[in-house]
Each structure stands twice: as C-alpha cells, then as structure tokens.
N, C-alpha and C positions, 0 to 999 in steps of 0.2 A: 340660437333661439328655440330650437326644438326641445331643449332640456326643460323648458317651461311646462311642458305637458306632464312632467314627473315631479314638479316642484310642490312640496307639501308645507311650505313655510307657514307657520302659525296655525296650522290645522290641528285641532285637539283630537288625539287618538286614544281611545280606551282599549287596552289589551288585557284580557282576562288571563289568569294563570301565567303571569309574566315575571315571576321572581326567579326563574331559572329556565334552562333548556330552550325549546323553540320559542316560547313566549317572550323571553328576554331578548333573544336574537332578533325577533321581529320588531320588538319595541326599539331596540338599538338602530335597526335598519331604517325604520320610519323616522326616527330622530335625526339620522344622518341626512335625510332629505328635507329637514326643516320642521318636522312636526313637533308639537308639544305632546308629551306622553303622560297618560295616567296609567301607572302600573297597578295591577290588582293581584291579590293573593290572600289566603286565609292566615298565613303566618306573618305577623307584623315585623318580626325581627328579620326574617329572610327578605321580606319586601323592602325594608329599609336598606339592607345591604345591596340589593339590586339597584335601588334608586341612587345610592351613593356611587356605585360604579358608573352609572350614566352621567351623573352630575360632574364627576371628575373628568369626564370627556367633554364637558361644556354643554350638556343637553338640558333642555327645559323639562323637568320631570316632577310629577306629582304622584301621590300614593292614595289608594283607596282600598282598604282591607275589608272585604265583605265576602260572604259565602254565596257563591253563584248558584248553589242548589236551593237557596231560600228565596222564594218569590218576594217576601216582605223585605228582606235585607237588600235584595237587588233594587226594588222600587225606591227604597229610601236612599240608597247610595247613588243611584242615577240622578235623582232629584237634587241631591247635595252637590254632585259634580256640576250639573247644569247651572245651579245657582251660584256656587262659590268659585268655580274655575272657568267655566265657559261652556258653550254648546259643543256637544260631542259630534264631530263631523265624520269620524271614522271609528267603527267598532270592529275589533278583531276578537272573535269568540274562540279562544284558544284553550281554555281550561279543559283538562281531561285526565283520565286515569286508565290504568290497565291492571288486570288481574288474570293470571294464567293458571288454568287447571282443566283437567278433562271435563267435558260438558256434563257427563253423567254425575260428576261429583261437585258441580258448581254450586256454591252455597247461595241460598235465596237472598241473604242479606247483602252479599257481594253483588248479585244481580241488580238489586234495587239501588245500591250505591253507584254502580256503573251507569245505570239509566239516568240517575239524577245528575251525575257529574258530566257525562258526555253528551246528553241530549236535552234534558230538562233545562240545564243552564243556558243552552243556546236559545231555547224558546224564551226563558225568563228575561235574560239580558237583552236579547234581540228585540223583544216586544217593548220593553221599557224604553230602550233607546230609540226605537223606530217611531214611537209616538211623538217624540220631539222632532225627529227628522221629518216626519210627515207634515207637521205644522210649518216647518221651514221649507218644505218642498225640495230637499236635497239631503244626501247622506250616503255613506258607504258602509256596508256590513260585509265582513269577510269571515266566514266560518271555516274552522280548521277540521277537515275530514281526514281521510287516510286512504292509502291503497287498499285497506281492508273494506272500503266501500265497494270494491270490486272483487277482491280476492279473500279467501279464507285459509287459515292454517289450523292444525289441531291445537286445541286448548284455548282458543280465543273467540269462539263462536259468539258470545255475548258482546264482546268488543266490536266484532264485525257487524253485528246487528245495529249497534249504536252509530257506527260511522256511516253505514248505509242510510240510516235515518237522518244524519246530519246532511248528507248529500240531497236527500229528497226534501228536507225542510228548507234547504237553500232554494230549491226550485219553487217550493210553495211560497216562501217569502217574496221571491221575485214576482210570482204571479199576482200576489196581493198588493205589493208595495211599489212596483216599478212605475205604475201610473202616477204615483205621488212624487216622482223624481229621484227615487232611491235606486242604487245599484247593489244587489246582493249576490255575492259569489262565494265560492269555496276554494280552498287550496287543499290538495290531497297529497301529503308528503309520503314518500316511500320510507325506506329504513335509514334513519338518521342517528348519528351518535348523540344521544341525549340520556339524562338520568333515567327516564322511563324505560329505555332499552339497555340499561347497563348490564343486566344479566345475560342478554343475548350477545352484547359486545364482548363480554368476558368468556363466552363459549367459543373456543377455537373451531369446534365442529359446526356451529351455526354460522359463524363468520365465513368459513370456507364455503358452506352451502350458498350463503347469500351472494358472495362474490361471483360464484359460478352462475347463479340464477339471474343476476342483474346484468343486462347488457353493458352497462358502464363499468362493471367489474369491481365495485367498491361500495362501502357505506357512503351516505351523504353527510356533508357537514352543514350545520344549521345555518351558516352564513349564506348557503346556496338557496335558501328560501326567501332571502331579502328581495331579490328582483321581482319575484311573483307578488309579494305583498305590496311593494311600492307601486307596481303597475296597477293592481286592482284598487289601491287606495287613491290613485291619482286621476287627473282629468284624461289621461291617455286611455282609460277604460270606461269612458262615459257612455258607451253603447254596448258594453259587455254586461250581461245580466243573466243570472240563473246558471252560470257556468261553473264547473268544477275543473280546476287546473291541476293536473297531476305533475308533481315534481318528484320523480321517482327513479331516475337513471334508466328508464325504459322497462321496468319490471312488469308493468301492466300490459305491455304490448308483445311480450315474448314468451314462448313456451319453453 
C-alpha cells in the first residue's frame, strides 16, 4: 500500500523540452508511474518521433509544439492543453540550452538566447500553468536546474547565471504559491550523458577529469533522474516545497 504515495495514475504532466535527452527520460519515467504526458518541443518532427517511442511502450502521450521563449505562444498553448486534453497537474520545466565560450568573447545574442531559453521560459510556462493550478488549489511544478546553480567552470558563466536564477525562481514561486496548495521544487542534475553534453562526453580528457572529480566516479545516466522527478511529482512530496534536489553523484559536496 505504501506505493500509492508515488502513484501518478491519470495525472496530466507537461514536460517542456522533452523530445530527447533528460526531458524525454523524465516524461518516460512519469508515464511508467501512470501519468498522462504532454510532450513539448519546437521541432514537430522530432517531437512526433519521441511521442511514437512512448506510445509503442503503451503510454498515454500527447504533443504540444510551442516556443517556450514566447510568452504569447506559451499562454495560447497552455490554454489549449487545459481545454482540449485536461488540467495540467504536474509541470516539468526542462527546456534549456548551453553555449560554451570564454566569457570575454561571449556574444550578446547568445546571452539573450540563453536567458530566454533557460530562465524566461521557466517564468512564462510556470506562470501560465500556475494560474490554473491556483484556481484548483493544487499542483506540482518541477524546474530543472543544474549543479551549475552552485558551481562554475570556465566558459559557461552565463549558463551558471541562468541555473542559479532557476534555483532562486523556484524559491520565489514557492514563497508566492505554496499558500495556494502548490508544491514548487527543482532538480539539479550533475553531469549526465545527454545530447547537450555530447562534446564533453567525446572528450577523453574531460571524462577523465569528471570521473576523478565526482565521488561516484562516473557520468550519470538519464534514467537515474526518474526517481527524483516521480518523488517530487507525487503525493510523497506533499510537504516538500522550494527545495532543490541535487542528483549529481556527490560532485557538489566534494573538493
């Protein structure tokens, strides 16, 4: 009977940036616990491929292709999901990007793109979904941060800034919306094998450094994030609020 605390049967979950990588893994994991999934991405073809993968596994999957960096598109898409599919009970703000270059050479247009993708999207989608959740007096929002909310490396200072902002926006959302029955938390992944990290994965020098630097001694696999997202999406986390859960093999606690 204890398993009922993690049961997500028929709960509608919107996962942004879920056509591949961490987003798709989180969507699959939520579906395995019974959730109905709305996949999101800007590329309709890639999104359709992801949806087909989950449908062949017997999952209840929908698609909503919209640009999370456009407040107008977000507002329209959320209204359409609520009207045509059902109430969004869990939102996972996963959409994100990375661009690596020395800070002194960082292009202004890339800075603006990074801010829009990594932090403005969390605000736009979070606000649009929360308005419906507040009216219903319940809901879960899970923002995807990073160990870079705590740690910096050369060449990714703007990314570090955005992920620190995600962590603090999570706290702010909790402060404003917990009284309405919402739980808003964040997951901060360490270094995982994803398309976003492919250049680092392909670097023998970086992988050797990471394995030595991480107490667990290895890269993470995206499936290892599923337990965290299911916990935060479920009734088991009913009194967890404003928290950032680091899933990082120990890298943030070790020198």
